[in-house]
C-alpha positions in Angstrom: -35.8 -109.3 -114.6 -37.4 -108.3 -111.3 -35.1 -106.4 -109.0 -33.8 -108.4 -106.1 -35.6 -107.9 -102.8 -33.0 -107.8 -100.1 -32.5 -104.2 -98.8 -33.1 -103.0 -95.3 -34.8 -99.7 -94.4 -34.8 -98.7 -90.7 -34.6 -102.3 -89.6 -37.3 -103.5 -92.0 -36.6 -106.1 -94.7 -38.8 -106.6 -97.7 -38.1 -110.0 -99.3 -39.8 -112.8 -101.2 -42.0 -115.2 -99.3 -40.4 -118.5 -98.3 -41.9 -121.8 -97.1 -40.7 -121.1 -93.5 -43.0 -118.0 -93.5 -46.2 -120.0 -93.9 -47.3 -120.1 -90.2 -46.3 -116.5 -89.7 -48.4 -115.4 -92.6 -51.4 -117.5 -91.4 -51.1 -116.0 -87.9 -50.8 -112.4 -89.3 -53.9 -113.0 -91.5 -56.0 -114.0 -88.4 -54.5 -111.2 -86.3 -55.7 -108.6 -88.9 -58.7 -110.3 -90.3 -61.3 -108.1 -88.5 -60.8 -104.6 -89.7 -57.1 -104.8 -88.9 -57.7 -106.6 -85.6 -58.0 -110.2 -84.6 -60.7 -112.2 -86.3 -61.7 -114.2 -83.2 -64.7 -111.9 -82.1 -66.5 -112.6 -85.3 -65.1 -116.0 -86.5 -63.5 -118.4 -84.1 -62.1 -121.0 -86.5 -58.6 -119.7 -87.4 -57.6 -122.7 -89.4 -60.5 -122.4 -91.8 -60.1 -118.6 -92.0 -56.4 -118.8 -92.9 -57.0 -121.7 -95.3 -59.6 -119.6 -97.2 -57.5 -116.4 -97.4 -53.9 -117.7 -97.7 -53.6 -121.3 -98.8 -53.5 -120.8 -102.5 -50.7 -118.2 -102.3 -48.5 -120.0 -99.8 -49.0 -123.5 -101.2 -49.7 -123.1 -104.9 -48.1 -119.9 -106.2 -45.6 -118.9 -103.4 -43.3 -117.1 -105.9 -45.8 -114.3 -106.2 -45.8 -113.3 -102.6 -43.6 -111.1 -100.4 -43.2 -110.4 -96.7 -42.2 -107.5 -94.6 -39.8 -108.6 -91.8 -38.9 -106.4 -88.8 -36.1 -107.5 -86.5 -36.5 -111.1 -87.8 -40.2 -111.2 -87.3 -42.8 -111.3 -90.2 -45.1 -108.3 -89.6 -46.6 -107.9 -93.0 -47.2 -109.6 -96.3 -48.4 -109.1 -99.8 -50.0 -112.2 -101.3 -50.5 -112.1 -105.1 -51.2 -114.2 -108.1 -50.7 -113.7 -111.9 -52.4 -117.0 -112.8 -56.1 -116.2 -112.3 -57.5 -119.3 -114.0 -55.4 -121.7 -111.9 -56.5 -119.9 -108.7 -60.1 -119.9 -109.6 -60.0 -123.7 -110.2 -58.2 -124.1 -106.9 -60.7 -122.0 -105.1 -63.6 -124.0 -106.4 -62.5 -127.2 -104.9 -60.9 -125.5 -101.8 -64.2 -123.8 -101.0 -66.1 -127.1 -101.2 -63.6 -128.6 -98.8 -63.8 -125.7 -96.4 -67.6 -125.7 -96.5 -67.7 -129.4 -95.6 -65.3 -128.9 -92.7 -67.2 -125.8 -91.5 -70.6 -127.6 -91.5 -69.2 -130.5 -89.5 -68.1 -128.1 -86.8 -71.2 -125.8 -87.1 -73.1 -127.1 -84.1 -70.0 -126.4 -81.9 -69.4 -122.8 -83.1 -70.4 -119.8 -81.0 -73.2 -117.4 -82.1 -70.9 -114.8 -83.7 -69.3 -117.5 -85.9 -72.6 -119.0 -86.9 -73.8 -115.4 -87.8 -70.6 -114.9 -89.9 -71.3 -118.1 -91.7 -74.9 -117.1 -92.3 -73.8 -113.9 -93.9 -71.4 -115.7 -96.2 -74.1 -118.1 -97.4 -77.0 -115.7 -97.7 -75.5 -112.2 -98.5 -71.7 -112.1 -99.3 -72.2 -113.0 -102.9 -74.5 -110.0 -103.4 -72.2 -107.5 -101.7 -68.8 -108.4 -103.0 -68.2 -106.1 -106.0 -67.2 -107.4 -109.4 -63.5 -107.7 -110.2 -61.5 -108.5 -113.4 -61.4 -112.2 -113.8 -58.4 -112.4 -116.1 -56.0 -110.0 -114.2 -53.3 -110.5 -111.7 -54.4 -109.5 -108.2 -53.1 -109.0 -104.6 -54.1 -108.5 -101.0 -51.9 -107.4 -98.2 -51.7 -106.8 -94.4 -49.2 -105.0 -92.2 -49.3 -104.9 -88.4 -49.7 -101.4 -87.0 -46.2 -101.2 -85.5 -44.6 -101.9 -89.0 -46.9 -99.6 -91.1 -45.5 -96.7 -93.0 -45.7 -95.3 -96.5 -42.1 -96.2 -97.3 -42.6 -99.8 -96.3 -45.8 -100.2 -98.0 -44.4 -98.7 -101.2 -41.4 -101.1 -101.2 -43.8 -104.1 -100.7 -46.0 -103.0 -103.5 -43.2 -102.2 -105.8 -41.6 -105.6 -105.3 -44.8 -107.2 -106.4 -45.3 -105.0 -109.3 -41.7 -105.6 -110.5 -42.5 -109.3 -110.3 -45.6 -108.9 -112.5 -43.6 -106.9 -115.0 -41.0 -109.6 -115.2 -43.8 -112.0 -116.2 -45.2 -109.5 -118.8 -48.4 -109.0 -116.9 -50.3 -106.0 -118.1 -53.0 -105.4 -115.4 -53.4 -106.0 -111.7 -56.2 -105.4 -109.2 -56.9 -105.6 -105.5 -60.0 -105.6 -103.3 -59.4 -103.7 -100.2 -61.4 -102.9 -97.1 -61.8 -99.2 -96.8 -63.3 -96.8 -94.3 -62.4 -93.3 -93.2 -60.8 -94.2 -89.9 -58.4 -96.6 -91.4 -57.4 -96.4 -95.1 -59.2 -95.1 -98.1 -58.9 -95.9 -101.7 -56.9 -92.7 -102.2 -53.9 -94.5 -100.6 -53.8 -96.7 -103.6 -54.1 -93.8 -106.0 -50.5 -92.9 -104.9 -49.5 -96.2 -106.5 -51.3 -95.4 -109.8 -54.4 -97.4 -109.1 -57.9 -96.3 -110.1 -61.1 -97.2 -108.3 -63.4 -99.4 -110.3 -66.2 -99.9 -107.8 -67.0 -100.3 -104.1 -69.8 -101.9 -102.1 -70.7 -101.7 -98.4 -70.1 -105.0 -96.5 -73.1 -105.1 -94.1 -71.7 -107.8 -91.8 -69.8 -105.0 -90.0 -72.8 -102.8 -89.3 -73.2 -104.2 -85.8 -69.6 -104.0 -84.8 -68.3 -100.8 -86.5 -69.5 -97.3 -86.0 -69.2 -96.3 -89.7 -69.8 -97.9 -93.1 -67.2 -100.4 -94.2 -66.6 -101.0 -98.0 -64.9 -103.5 -100.2 -63.3 -101.4 -102.9 -61.8 -102.7 -106.1 -58.8 -100.9 -107.5 -57.0 -101.5 -110.8 -53.6 -100.5 -112.3 -52.4 -100.8 -115.8 -48.7 -101.9 -115.9 -46.3 -100.4 -118.5 
């Protein structure tokens, strides 16, 4: 059985995701979607952005997600899945739905948003590195004021315990890395190894140094 997630550390609570957290998770996703900052300067449609990145986890497999709460406010999350085939099937139909919605609004989007959509359609599929298709996975975000190695470790360990309780043997994540923020070496502390990384060119015009999407993998024992 996974350990219960209910302990406080310096006013921070790590706990399982609950349905009441949905809007907070979506808001946090948009507030951190542009290299740790708000997504609005590069993509103005927060509803579509949040649907794309969080809807499966909050609506279909909520039992695999965890939140970081500070003084009663959700300031971080780890969204995970150990059912890759179900998620891939969901994503196929969800992406068609999001594309249809986005194209209907396209004439009304600003230039930055149209450029972002153009990158997705023309380039993103060539730049996103390969990832294991049959493994559990995760992605997480924490607001700057709640960041800290102890908090991140608790959040990650809660998820890894959950995977072990389901007899999952392998988990990966794809994380944005650059020197000024966080590198893959952070995940090496959790026992992950780097599989590959690829530069994401959409950030060249908005960030002074290369930005990479890095795939990290951990074998669970």
